[in-house]
N, C-alpha and C positions, 0 to 999 in steps of 0.2 A: 242826591238831591241835584237836580238840574239847574243849569245856569240861567239866572234871571235875564229876560230879554231887555233891550235897551228902552223900548217903549214902556216898560213898566215902571220907569223912573226911579229904579233902585238907587240909593244914595252912593255917591262915589267913596272908594276905599281910601285914597291918598286925600289928605287934607290940604287946604290952600297954601299953608306953610311948608308942609312936606313936599308938595309939588314945586314950589318956588326954590327950595334948598336943592332937590333933586336936579332942576333945570340949570342952576348955576354951576353945580359940580359937573354935570355932564358937558358944559361949556368949557370949564377948566380942565377937564380930562381929555377933551377933544384937541384943544390947543395944543397941551403938553404932548399928546400923542402924535399928532401931525408933525410937530417940530422934531420930536425925538426920533421918529421913524425916517422922516425924511433924511435927517442927518446921518443915520445909521446906514440907510441905502447908499447915500452918496459916498460917505466915507469908506465902506467896504468895496464898493465899485471903483472908486478912485485909487485905492491901493493895488498897484500891479502884483505886488508880492502875495496879496490875500484873496483877490477877486475869483480865482478859480478854485479855491480849496473847498472841499465837499461842505464843511460846516458853514463857510461863508455863504455858499449858494442857499442853503437851508435858512440861514439867519436872514438873507435878503428877501426870501419868500416869506418868511414870518413877518418881516416888517412891513412887507408890502400888504399882507392881509390885514396887520394892525392898522395900516395907513388908511386903507379903505374904510375899516370900521371907524376910525376917527374923523375922516371927512365927510362921511355919507351917514352913518348909522347914528353917531353920537349927536350931530346937530339936529337931526329929525327926532332923536329922543329928547333933547332940550325942548324942541318945539312942541312936543307932546306934553311936557310937563308945564310949559308956560301957557298953554291953551287947554288947561284942565277942563275936562267935560266937553270938549268939542269932539263931534262925530268924526270918525275915520282920521283922528288927530289933525282935524282941519286940513286934511290932504285928500287928493283924489283918490278914489277907491283902488284904482290900479298901483299907485304909490303905496297905499296902506297895505295891499297884499304882498309887494315885493320887499317891503321894509324888512319883515322878519325873515323873509327868504336870505337875504344878505347878512342880516344880524347873526342869525344863528350859523349861516354857512361860513362867515368869517371867523367866528369863534372856533367852529370845528376844524377850519384849516389850521389856525393858530396852535390848537392842541396836538393835532396830528404831526404837524412839524416838528414840535417839541419832542414828540415820540420818536421821529426819525434821527433827530439830533442825539437822542439817548441811544438808539440803535447803533449809530455811526461810532459813538464813544465805547460801546460794549464790544464791537468788532475791533476797535483799535487796541483794546486791553486784552482781550482773549483771543482773537484772531488777526493779530497785527500783520504778518506776512500776506494774508489774503485781503487786507483792508482795501487796497487800491484796485483789486480785481472787482469788487462789489460796489465800491463807491468812487467813482471818477468823472470825468467832464461828460461822459455819455450817459452813465446810469443815473446819476444825481437828478439831472433835469427831468428825467423819465419818472423818478420816484416823485418829484414835486407835482408833476403833471397828473400822475394818478391820484395824489391826495386830494388836489382841487377837483378833478373830476368825481372822484368817489365821494367827497363829502357833499359838493353840490348836487350830485346825483341822487343822494338820498334825501335833500330837500325837495326833490321833484315830487315824493310821496304826497306830502301835505299840499305842495303848490298846485297838484292836479287833482286833490281830494281823494286820493286812493287810500290814505292813511291819515286822518285828521285833516286839518285845513288851515290855511293862513287867513285870518280875518280880525274883526274889530271886537275887542272886549270892553263893553261899556263901563263895567265896574272899576276897571283900572284905566279907562280911556287910552287904550293902547292897541296898537295892531301886533297881534302875536299869534301863537298857536292856540287854536280853539278846537272844540270838539266837532266831529262830523259823525252823525249817526251813532253817538255814544262813544266813539273812539277818538283818543288823543295821540300825537306822536311824541308829546313830551317824554314820556318814560323811555322811548328809544334814544332820544337825544341824551337823557341823563346817563343811560347805560352804555350805549355805543360811543357817544360824543364826549364823555367825561370819565365814567367810572373805569372803563377797560384801558384807556390811555393812561389814567392815573396810577392803576396797578401796574402797568407795563414800566412807566417811567419810574415808578418808586423801586420796584424789583431791580430794574437796571442799574440805577446809581447806587443802590445798596450793594449790588454784586460787584460794581467797579470799586467802591470803597474797600470792601473786603479784599479784593484782589491786590490793590495797592498796599494796603496795610501789611498784607501777608509778604508780598515781595519786598517791603522796606525791612522788615523784620529779618528776613532771609538774608538780605544784602548786609545788614549791619552785623550779623553774627558772622558772615563770611569775612568781612573786613576785620572783625576782631580776632578771628582765628587765624588769619593769614596775613603774617607781617609783611610778605612781600607784595601783597596786593596794594597797600597803602603805606606810606611812611607814618610812623608813629606820630608826628607832629601834626599830621593831616587828617588823622582818624576822627578827631572831635569836630573838625570843620565837616568832615562828609557826613557824620550822623546828624550834625546841625542842618545840613542842606536836606537830608531825607525828612526830618522832622518838619522843616518849613514846608516842603512840597506836599506832605501829608496835611498839614494845617491848611495850606492853600487850597487843596482839593477839597477838604472837609467843608470849608467855608463856601465854595463854589457850589457843591452840591446841596448843601443846607439852603442856600439862597434859592437854587431851582426848586427844590422840593416844597420849601415853605411859600415860595411864590405861587407855584401851581395850586397848593392847599388853599392859600389866602384868597386867590382870586376865583377859582372855579367851584371848590367843594360846597360852599355854603349855598350858592344859588342851586347847585344840582340836587342837594339833599333837600331843601325846601320845596323845589318844584315837585318831588316826589312825595315826601312826607306831609306837606303842608301847603298844598297848591292854592293859588290865589286867583280867582275865587275858588271856593267859598271862604277861605281864610280871611281874616281881617286884621292879621298882625302886620300891618302896614310898615311899622318902623323897621321890624326885622327883615322884611323882604326888600324894602328900600336899601338897607345897608347891603344885602347880598347883590343887589343891582349895581351899587357904586363899586363894589369889590370886583365884580365881572367887567365892568368898564374900564377899571384902572388897569387891567391886563395889557392894553394897548400900549401903555407909557412904562409899565414895569418890566416888560419883556426886554426891550433894548438895554435897560441898566443890567438886568441879570445876566443877559448872554453876552454882551458886549463890553460894557464898562468894568466887569470882574475879570476880564481877560486881558492881559497885558499887551497881547499883539494887536488886538482890536482896539483897545484903548489908545495905543499908539497910532493907529489909524486915525482915530478921532482927533487926536492932537495934531497929526499932520494936516489934516483938512482945515481945522480951524486956524492953525498957523497961516495956512496958505490963504484962506479967505480974509484974514486980518491984514494980508499984505506984507507979512514978515517971511519972505522966501529965504530959502536955505543958500541960494546962490551967492548972496552978498556975503554971507557969513563965510562960506568957503573960499570966496575971493579973498577976504580979509586974512583968513588963516594961511592961505597959500602964499600971499604977499609977505606975511610976517616970517613964515619959514624960509622963503627965498631971501629976505633981507638978512636973516640970521645966517644962512649958508654963506651969503657973500661976505659978511662980516667975518666969519670963520676963515674963508679962503684968503681975505686980505691980511688977517693976523698970521697964517700959515706962511705966506708970501714974505711978510716982514721978518719972521723968525729965520726962514731960508737964507734971505739976504744976510741977516746978522751973522748967521752960522759961516757963511761963505768968506766973511771978512776976518774970520778969527784965525790964528795961526795954526798949521797942520798939526803941530805937536800937541796943542790944547784940544783939538776937535773930539778926539776919543773920550777924554774926561769928560768935557761937557756934555756930550751925547749921553754917557752913562748917568751924569747928574740929572739930566732932564727927561730921561726915559720914563721914569715913574710919573713924573708930572704930565708929560705928553699923553701917556696911556690914560691917566685919569680925566684930562681935557677931553680926549676922544669919547670915553665912555659917558662923560657929562653930556657931550653934544649928542651922542646917540640916544641917551636916555630922554633928552629934552625933545629930539626929533619924534622918538616913539610916543611920548606924551602928547604932542601936538597932533600926531597922527591918529591916536586913540580919540582925542577930543573932537577931531573932524568926523571921524566914524560915528561916534555917538551922536554928533549933531545931525548928520545926515541919515542915520538909520531909522528904517521904518518901525 
């Protein structure tokens, strides 16, 4: 069945209420995505410790793609729903043509960057010694450029009308992929842009989980059999650390897998199984739209907020933005330590003066009497300084 033309006056698929709700949700997600991705980019670049790490470079690229999606595509999407029934989304024809070009292009870049992150982690687990050979400051930017060029290169097929085309769909009042001479590019996007990366990411993280699980069991057996490896009193703590790390990894991988499944799979499946038009399942398709949009603000949470090092980068940036610098804290700690040391030196001087005034024949006895007390005082002073030093390190650590 062919697509009805705009001139035939076919009724719109989305109702006025549905369009209003979709427009509001697009605005909310756009604001959340813009703020979250700007914060992510600045926090990761701001951190000298993290900025050149391969995963950081991938995440900065992912956030940049999601940021473009948030500040360009989602506002125009909201404009489309708020102006329901307006031809070309009340935009210039050329803007209508390039809107889906960047819409699907940015989604594709985000998905393939996620696949590169999964590939990097697979290399780290299974090919640790060769990780830096393939993922370093020179190769990672090249991979990122290839992803952007490859994805937007694929978008040139419908843009130049060699395979489907970008155009206006009157039934949904949207600028999207439409048929050209009976062909559409949507199945290619669903298979190459979603299905294959989804399979790769799923297999990668399942393999990582199995590898870490097996390694943890082997390590626990070794620690149980070899009493020289760990002290008996520390074995339970060691096993607990292994379980905690496995639990942390499980949660992280579960978030990544469910996030990808939650955001992209419904839209991909519906686009192939129940395309609209001719389908009129407006609510179901609208839900899949919103889930896909939400990927731009969910990705920073999944990939950064669940990682303790990236979360520290967030906190460092926010603390500095709020004006609570670490300099004043370090100065206060240093002053307190110096004052404490000065007090100890004064007490030591007083004790020495007191000792010199005691008779020679009583000196040995008094020194033996106070030797244990002096040693305890020194240990207390050293422990106090070590505690303060640790607090300073924890305060200033990234």
